[in-house]
C-alpha positions as CSV (number, residue, x, y, z in Angstrom):
1,X,-16.3,-72.6,14.7
2,X,-18.5,-72.0,11.4
3,X,-19.2,-69.8,8.7
4,X,-17.7,-66.1,8.0
5,X,-14.9,-66.9,5.8
6,X,-16.0,-63.9,3.4
7,X,-13.6,-61.7,5.1
8,X,-10.7,-63.6,4.5
9,X,-11.5,-65.1,0.8
10,X,-11.0,-61.5,-0.4
11,X,-7.5,-60.6,0.8
12,X,-6.3,-64.0,1.2
13,X,-7.5,-66.4,-2.2
14,X,-4.0,-68.4,-1.8
15,X,-5.0,-69.6,1.5
16,X,-6.5,-72.3,-0.1
17,X,-3.6,-73.7,-2.4
18,X,-1.4,-76.6,-1.0
19,X,1.7,-74.9,1.1
20,X,4.9,-74.4,-0.5
21,X,8.2,-75.6,0.5
22,X,10.5,-73.6,2.0
23,X,14.2,-73.3,3.7
24,X,14.5,-74.1,7.4
25,X,16.1,-75.5,10.1
26,X,18.2,-78.8,9.5
27,X,16.6,-81.4,9.5
28,X,19.1,-83.5,12.3
29,X,18.0,-80.7,14.7
30,X,14.1,-81.1,14.1
31,X,14.9,-84.8,14.9
32,X,17.1,-84.4,17.9
33,X,14.1,-81.6,19.3
34,X,11.8,-84.2,18.8
35,X,13.3,-87.0,20.5
36,X,14.0,-84.9,23.4
37,X,10.3,-83.7,24.0
38,X,9.3,-87.6,23.9
39,X,11.6,-88.0,26.4
40,X,10.5,-85.2,28.4
41,X,6.5,-86.5,27.9
42,X,5.7,-87.8,31.0
43,X,7.2,-84.7,33.3
44,X,5.0,-82.1,30.8
45,X,1.9,-84.8,30.9
46,X,2.1,-84.6,35.2
47,X,2.3,-80.5,34.6
48,X,-1.4,-80.4,32.7
49,X,-2.4,-83.0,34.7
50,X,-1.4,-80.9,37.7
51,X,-2.9,-77.9,36.6
52,X,-6.2,-79.9,35.3
53,X,-6.6,-80.9,38.6
54,X,-6.7,-77.2,39.8
55,X,-9.2,-76.3,37.3
56,X,-8.9,-72.2,38.3
57,X,-11.2,-69.8,36.1
58,X,-10.0,-66.2,34.4
59,X,-7.5,-64.2,36.8
60,X,-8.0,-66.9,39.6
61,X,-5.1,-69.3,38.5
62,X,-2.9,-68.3,41.1
63,X,-1.4,-72.1,41.3
64,X,-1.5,-72.8,37.7
65,X,0.8,-70.0,37.0
66,X,3.0,-70.3,39.5
67,X,3.9,-74.1,38.5
68,X,4.8,-73.1,35.0
69,X,6.4,-70.1,36.1
70,X,8.7,-72.5,38.0
71,X,9.0,-74.9,35.4
72,X,10.3,-72.0,33.4
73,X,12.6,-70.8,36.4
74,X,14.1,-74.4,37.1
75,X,15.0,-73.9,33.0
76,X,16.7,-70.7,33.0
77,X,14.4,-68.6,32.2
78,X,14.0,-65.0,33.6
79,X,10.4,-64.9,34.6
80,X,8.7,-61.2,35.2
81,X,5.4,-61.9,36.7
82,X,2.6,-60.0,37.7
83,X,2.6,-57.8,34.2
84,X,0.1,-55.2,32.4
85,X,-1.9,-55.3,36.3
86,X,-2.6,-58.8,36.3
87,X,-1.3,-61.0,39.0
88,X,-1.2,-64.0,37.4
89,X,0.2,-62.7,33.9
90,X,4.0,-63.3,33.3
91,X,6.7,-63.4,30.8
92,X,9.4,-65.4,30.8
93,X,13.0,-64.8,28.8
94,X,15.6,-66.4,27.8
95,X,18.7,-65.5,25.0
96,X,19.5,-62.0,23.9
97,X,19.1,-59.7,20.6
98,X,17.3,-61.1,17.8
99,X,15.4,-62.4,16.5
100,X,13.0,-62.7,18.8
101,X,10.3,-65.4,19.0
102,X,7.1,-65.8,21.3
103,X,5.0,-68.4,22.5
104,X,1.6,-68.1,23.7
105,X,0.4,-70.1,27.3
106,X,-2.8,-70.2,28.4
107,X,-4.4,-71.9,31.8
108,X,-7.8,-71.0,32.7
109,X,-10.5,-73.4,33.2
110,X,-14.4,-73.1,32.3
111,X,-17.1,-72.5,35.1
112,X,-20.0,-74.9,35.5
113,X,-18.3,-77.8,33.9
114,X,-16.5,-79.8,36.7
115,X,-15.9,-83.5,35.2
116,X,-13.8,-86.5,36.1
117,X,-11.6,-88.4,33.7
118,X,-14.3,-90.5,32.7
119,X,-16.5,-91.5,29.8
120,X,-19.5,-90.4,31.6
121,X,-20.9,-87.2,32.9
122,X,-19.5,-87.2,36.6
123,X,-18.6,-84.1,38.0
124,X,-16.0,-83.6,40.6
125,X,-17.1,-83.4,44.2
126,X,-16.8,-79.7,45.5
127,X,-15.7,-78.1,42.3
128,X,-17.5,-76.2,39.4
129,X,-15.0,-75.4,36.7
130,X,-13.2,-77.6,34.5
131,X,-10.9,-77.7,31.8
132,X,-13.5,-77.7,29.0
133,X,-11.1,-76.1,26.3
134,X,-7.9,-77.6,27.2
135,X,-5.9,-75.0,28.6
136,X,-4.4,-76.7,30.8
137,X,-2.4,-78.5,27.8
138,X,-1.9,-75.6,25.8
139,X,0.1,-73.7,28.7
140,X,1.8,-76.6,29.1
141,X,2.9,-77.5,25.6
142,X,3.8,-73.8,24.8
143,X,6.7,-74.0,28.0
144,X,7.4,-77.2,27.1
145,X,8.4,-75.7,23.3
146,X,10.1,-72.9,25.0
147,X,11.9,-75.0,27.1
148,X,13.1,-77.3,24.0
149,X,14.3,-74.1,22.1
150,X,16.0,-72.8,25.1
151,X,17.8,-76.2,25.4
152,X,19.0,-76.1,21.9
153,X,20.1,-72.2,21.9
154,X,22.3,-73.2,24.9
155,X,24.2,-75.6,23.0
156,X,24.8,-72.8,20.2
157,X,22.5,-74.2,17.6
158,X,21.4,-70.7,17.1
159,X,21.0,-67.1,18.4
160,X,18.1,-65.0,19.7
161,X,15.6,-64.3,22.0
162,X,12.3,-66.8,23.3
163,X,9.7,-65.1,24.9
164,X,7.1,-67.6,26.9
165,X,3.9,-65.1,27.7
166,X,1.8,-66.7,30.3
167,X,-1.9,-65.1,29.5
168,X,-4.6,-65.7,31.6
169,X,-8.4,-65.6,31.2
170,X,-8.7,-66.0,27.4
171,X,-12.2,-67.5,27.8
172,X,-13.9,-63.9,28.2
173,X,-11.1,-62.1,30.4
174,X,-9.6,-60.6,27.3
175,X,-6.0,-61.2,29.0
176,X,-3.9,-61.2,26.5
177,X,-5.6,-57.6,25.4
178,X,-4.1,-56.1,28.2
179,X,-0.5,-57.6,27.6
180,X,-0.8,-55.5,24.1
181,X,-2.0,-52.5,25.3
182,X,0.6,-52.8,28.1
183,X,3.1,-53.0,25.1
184,X,4.7,-56.5,25.9
185,X,4.9,-57.7,22.6
186,X,6.6,-55.0,20.8
187,X,9.9,-56.1,19.4
188,X,8.6,-59.3,18.9
189,X,9.4,-60.8,15.5
190,X,6.8,-63.4,15.2
191,X,4.4,-65.6,17.8
192,X,3.5,-69.1,17.7
193,X,0.5,-70.7,19.3
194,X,-2.1,-73.6,19.5
195,X,-5.2,-74.9,20.8
196,X,-6.5,-77.9,21.8
197,X,-9.3,-79.8,19.7
198,X,-10.4,-82.8,17.7
199,X,-8.5,-82.7,15.1
200,X,-4.8,-81.6,13.6
201,X,-4.5,-78.6,11.6
202,X,-2.8,-75.5,10.9
203,X,-5.2,-72.8,11.9
204,X,-6.7,-71.0,9.3
205,X,-9.8,-69.6,10.8
206,X,-10.9,-65.7,10.7
207,X,-11.9,-65.6,14.3
208,X,-14.8,-63.0,15.2
209,X,-14.2,-59.6,16.9
210,X,-15.9,-59.5,20.3
211,X,-17.4,-57.0,22.4
212,X,-18.8,-57.9,25.9
213,X,-20.3,-56.1,29.0
214,X,-22.3,-56.4,32.0
215,X,-25.4,-54.3,32.0
216,X,-26.7,-53.4,35.4
217,X,-30.5,-52.4,36.4
218,X,-31.4,-50.4,39.3
219,X,-34.8,-49.9,40.5
220,X,-36.9,-49.7,44.3
221,X,-38.0,-52.8,46.2
222,X,-41.1,-53.4,47.2
223,X,-43.9,-56.3,48.2
224,X,-45.0,-57.7,44.9
225,X,-48.6,-58.8,46.3
226,X,-49.2,-55.3,48.7
227,X,-47.9,-52.8,47.1
228,X,-46.2,-53.0,43.2
229,X,-47.1,-50.1,42.6
230,X,-44.4,-48.8,44.6
231,X,-41.9,-50.7,43.0
232,X,-39.5,-50.5,39.8
233,X,-38.0,-53.7,38.8
234,X,-34.3,-54.0,38.0
235,X,-35.4,-57.4,35.9
236,X,-38.1,-55.9,34.4
237,X,-35.3,-53.4,32.8
238,X,-33.0,-56.8,32.1
239,X,-35.8,-58.4,30.1
240,X,-37.0,-55.3,28.1
241,X,-33.5,-55.0,27.1
242,X,-33.7,-58.6,26.2
243,X,-36.7,-58.3,23.8
244,X,-35.5,-55.4,22.5
245,X,-32.3,-57.0,21.3
246,X,-34.0,-60.0,20.4
247,X,-35.8,-58.2,18.0
248,X,-32.9,-56.4,16.9
249,X,-31.6,-59.3,15.6
250,X,-33.7,-59.1,12.3
251,X,-31.9,-56.1,11.6
252,X,-28.1,-56.9,12.0
253,X,-25.3,-58.5,9.3
254,X,-26.4,-62.0,9.1
255,X,-22.8,-62.9,10.3
256,X,-23.6,-61.2,13.7
257,X,-23.7,-63.4,16.9
258,X,-25.0,-62.1,19.8
259,X,-25.1,-64.5,23.2
260,X,-26.4,-63.4,26.9
261,X,-27.1,-64.5,30.1
262,X,-28.8,-63.4,33.4
263,X,-26.2,-62.8,36.0
264,X,-28.7,-61.6,38.6
265,X,-32.5,-61.6,38.5
266,X,-33.9,-60.9,42.3
267,X,-33.8,-63.6,45.1
268,X,-37.7,-64.2,45.9
269,X,-41.1,-63.9,44.0
270,X,-42.6,-61.7,46.4
271,X,-40.1,-59.0,46.2
272,X,-40.1,-56.7,43.3
273,X,-36.4,-56.7,42.6
274,X,-34.1,-53.7,42.8
275,X,-31.5,-55.1,41.2
276,X,-30.7,-57.2,38.0
277,X,-28.0,-57.7,35.9
278,X,-27.2,-59.3,32.3
279,X,-24.0,-60.5,30.4
280,X,-23.5,-59.9,27.3
281,X,-21.5,-60.9,24.0
282,X,-21.6,-59.1,20.9
283,X,-19.7,-60.7,17.7
284,X,-18.7,-60.2,13.9
285,X,-16.3,-61.0,11.8
286,X,-15.3,-57.3,11.5
287,X,-13.9,-55.2,14.5
288,X,-16.0,-51.9,13.2
289,X,-19.5,-53.9,12.8
290,X,-18.8,-55.0,16.5
291,X,-18.4,-51.6,17.8
292,X,-21.5,-50.2,15.6
293,X,-23.5,-53.2,16.9
294,X,-22.6,-52.6,20.3
295,X,-23.5,-49.2,20.4
296,X,-26.8,-50.4,19.2
297,X,-27.0,-52.8,22.2
298,X,-26.3,-49.8,24.5
299,X,-29.3,-48.0,23.3
300,X,-31.5,-51.1,23.5
301,X,-30.4,-51.0,27.0
302,X,-31.1,-47.4,27.8
303,X,-34.7,-47.6,26.3
304,X,-35.0,-50.4,28.6
305,X,-34.1,-48.7,31.6
306,X,-36.6,-45.4,30.5
307,X,-39.5,-47.4,29.7
308,X,-39.3,-49.5,33.2
309,X,-38.0,-46.5,35.3
310,X,-35.1,-47.6,36.0
311,X,-31.4,-46.5,36.0
312,X,-29.1,-48.3,33.9
313,X,-25.0,-48.6,33.8
314,X,-22.7,-50.9,31.8
315,X,-19.4,-52.4,32.5
316,X,-17.2,-53.2,29.5
317,X,-15.6,-56.4,30.4
318,X,-13.7,-57.2,27.2
319,X,-13.7,-56.5,23.4
320,X,-11.1,-58.8,20.9
321,X,-9.6,-58.0,17.7
322,X,-10.5,-60.6,14.6
323,X,-7.5,-62.9,14.0
324,X,-5.2,-61.8,11.2
325,X,-3.9,-65.1,9.1
326,X,-0.4,-64.9,8.1
327,X,0.2,-67.4,4.8
328,X,4.1,-67.2,5.2
329,X,4.2,-68.3,8.8
330,X,1.0,-71.0,8.5
331,X,2.9,-72.4,5.4
332,X,5.9,-73.3,8.0
333,X,3.8,-74.7,10.3
334,X,1.9,-77.0,7.9
335,X,5.0,-78.8,6.9
336,X,6.0,-79.2,10.2
337,X,2.5,-80.6,11.6
338,X,2.8,-82.9,8.7
339,X,6.3,-84.4,9.7
340,X,5.2,-84.7,13.3
341,X,1.9,-86.2,12.4
342,X,-1.0,-86.8,14.5
343,X,-2.4,-89.3,17.7
344,X,-2.7,-93.0,17.2
345,X,-4.6,-94.8,20.4
346,X,-4.0,-97.9,22.3
347,X,-7.0,-100.3,22.6
348,X,-8.1,-98.9,25.6
349,X,-8.2,-95.4,24.7
350,X,-10.1,-96.2,21.6
351,X,-12.4,-97.9,24.2
352,X,-12.5,-94.9,25.9
353,X,-13.2,-92.7,23.0
354,X,-15.9,-95.2,21.6
355,X,-18.0,-94.2,24.9
356,X,-17.0,-90.7,24.8
357,X,-18.3,-90.4,20.9
358,X,-21.7,-92.9,22.0
359,X,-22.4,-90.1,24.4
360,X,-22.5,-87.1,22.1
361,X,-25.9,-87.8,20.2
362,X,-24.8,-87.1,16.8
363,X,-22.5,-89.3,14.8
364,X,-19.1,-88.7,15.0
365,X,-16.2,-88.9,12.7
366,X,-13.6,-92.6,13.0
367,X,-11.2,-92.6,15.9
368,X,-8.5,-92.6,13.5
369,X,-9.1,-89.5,12.0
370,X,-6.8,-88.2,14.9
371,X,-4.2,-89.8,13.1
372,X,-4.6,-87.7,10.4
373,X,-3.3,-84.3,9.2
374,X,-6.4,-81.6,8.0
375,X,-5.4,-80.3,4.5
376,X,-3.9,-76.5,4.0
377,X,-7.4,-75.2,3.4
378,X,-9.4,-72.1,4.7
379,X,-11.9,-73.1,7.8
380,X,-14.7,-71.7,9.3
381,X,-14.4,-70.2,12.5
382,X,-17.2,-68.8,14.9
383,X,-15.6,-68.2,18.1
384,X,-13.3,-65.3,19.2
385,X,-9.8,-65.0,20.8
386,X,-7.7,-62.6,22.3
387,X,-4.9,-64.0,20.4
388,X,-6.5,-61.9,17.9
389,X,-5.6,-58.4,19.2
390,X,-1.5,-60.1,19.2
391,X,-1.7,-60.7,15.4
392,X,-2.7,-56.9,14.7
393,X,1.2,-56.0,16.4
394,X,3.0,-59.0,15.5
395,X,3.0,-61.6,12.6
396,X,1.2,-65.1,14.5
397,X,0.3,-68.4,13.0
398,X,-1.2,-71.3,15.6
399,X,-2.6,-75.1,15.6
400,X,-5.1,-76.8,16.9
401,X,-3.8,-80.6,18.1
402,X,-6.4,-83.4,18.8
403,X,-6.6,-83.8,22.4
404,X,-10.4,-84.6,22.2
405,X,-11.7,-87.4,20.2
406,X,-13.0,-87.0,16.7
407,X,-16.4,-85.4,17.3
408,X,-15.9,-84.2,20.5
409,X,-16.8,-80.4,21.3
410,X,-15.0,-77.5,23.2
411,X,-17.0,-76.4,26.2
412,X,-18.4,-79.7,26.9
413,X,-17.9,-82.0,29.7
414,X,-16.5,-84.8,27.0
415,X,-13.5,-82.3,26.6
416,X,-13.0,-81.8,30.1
417,X,-12.7,-85.6,30.3
418,X,-10.8,-86.7,27.5
419,X,-8.2,-83.6,28.7
420,X,-7.6,-85.5,31.9
421,X,-6.2,-88.5,29.7
422,X,-3.6,-89.8,28.1
423,X,-5.8,-88.9,25.0
424,X,-4.9,-85.2,25.7
425,X,-1.6,-85.6,26.6
426,X,-0.7,-87.1,23.2
427,X,-2.5,-84.5,21.3
428,X,-0.4,-82.1,23.8
429,X,2.7,-83.6,22.7
430,X,2.1,-82.5,18.9
431,X,1.4,-79.2,19.8
432,X,4.7,-79.0,21.7
433,X,6.4,-80.7,18.8
434,X,5.1,-78.5,16.3
435,X,5.5,-75.3,18.0
436,X,9.0,-76.4,18.9
437,X,10.1,-77.2,15.0
438,X,8.2,-73.8,13.6
439,X,10.3,-72.0,16.1
440,X,13.4,-73.6,14.8
441,X,13.0,-72.7,11.2
442,X,12.5,-68.7,12.0
443,X,15.2,-68.6,14.4
444,X,17.3,-70.6,11.6
445,X,16.0,-69.0,8.4
446,X,16.1,-65.1,8.6
447,X,14.1,-65.2,5.1
448,X,11.0,-66.6,6.8
449,X,10.7,-63.8,9.3
450,X,11.4,-61.5,6.5
451,X,8.3,-62.5,4.7
452,X,6.3,-63.0,7.4
453,X,6.8,-59.0,8.8
454,X,6.0,-57.7,5.1
455,X,2.8,-59.9,5.1
456,X,2.3,-58.6,8.5
457,X,2.3,-55.0,7.2
458,X,0.4,-55.6,4.2
459,X,-2.6,-56.9,6.0
460,X,-2.7,-54.3,9.1
461,X,-2.5,-51.4,6.3
462,X,-2.8,-48.0,7.9
463,X,-4.7,-49.4,10.8
464,X,-3.5,-48.2,14.3
465,X,-4.3,-50.8,16.9
466,X,-6.6,-49.7,19.8
467,X,-8.0,-52.0,22.1
468,X,-11.9,-52.8,21.7
469,X,-12.2,-52.9,25.7
470,X,-10.6,-48.9,25.5
471,X,-8.5,-48.2,29.1
472,X,-10.2,-49.9,31.9
473,X,-7.9,-51.9,34.1
474,X,-8.1,-55.8,33.8
475,X,-11.5,-56.9,35.2
476,X,-10.0,-59.3,37.5
477,X,-13.3,-60.4,39.0
478,X,-15.3,-60.8,36.2
479,X,-16.0,-64.4,36.9
480,X,-17.6,-63.2,40.6
């Protein structure tokens, strides 16, 4: 999360100002909602920890998705599973009529981040993946907010429709993009989401647009010592491509981010590999620049194949838009986050946190920073999210909550460890409460939704949404 503020500075100067006050739901209704969530916190903690233990990667989240679906069914939601041709995606609905408020729920883990809930690096035996981005907390908190809103709606406190979206494979699989493409967000008035983090703040990042693909080079195998002249190395193709792309870095806009890993390069040094594969990400704050830079990466791959006597084909794996900010919704959420407050640690949790911070290798903010709410200001953003595609079709707002001790980076074993403890669960409850209170404001204050929708129309302008990943079917095996 770094740099790239210029694209939003020009169109959203007021975002750096303090949020204005707004009319919202009655204070007594919000107090009751917070009390309900506190009373149910142990139940939701247990759900999140089950998903933490499942640690299922993108599009493989069968048990995680089923657990959240069942929780919603048990609380009166009608659940449609397997939407958008994705077995683990779902939409859970309660109520009828307008307004329609959506909540996003993620639950995929990351490969290579197996870790126990300990303050030292200790992988779980026999397990590869881990929740290094806290999506076990993400999905559970969103479901908790949906259930609480449903209970209050059932009591006649307000009318409308609640939709909880089970969104798989955020980590590189672009799950929400297929759901947007399938029209599942049509008729929704606003969407609320959140993300685990090491601080509490309203999400005022312009996340990067992203295109990803796997480039596959095919050649001819041969004995590397006895008859190398008969071989054509797929690995040579990959390495030639990587070299050209690395030279290209000097000649792309400075905000560009390009990453790759070689996912297949041969099996034995004495065999010329007839196949090799490299997996690329291309990111930039502007979706049009991502398209142009990605096209140049493809040209580099084509040149590498020509020069090494191999053939090349590529498969687009994912593609996401940048994130459109909605100031109207962000101001509402900021005041609710301030009402909820941050995370306070017990002495045992402080001891755990101190050990985590000692392992980071750099000075970390004080642990008490987790109890504070970040100011309503623009923040640097360096990552990508498929929430961006949602934000182009419906007004969207999010927050970050301190589920990891201050200083902890996402996609780290330290984040996995914190997420498996009460430290993570406390941050999850901050998110659930804030989303619930924001939902109450939107259900009970029609003027807020009208303002948010007017702002959204201005931000989108004449752009007609088109997914960056094209018409390809969901990449259900992208983790294989």
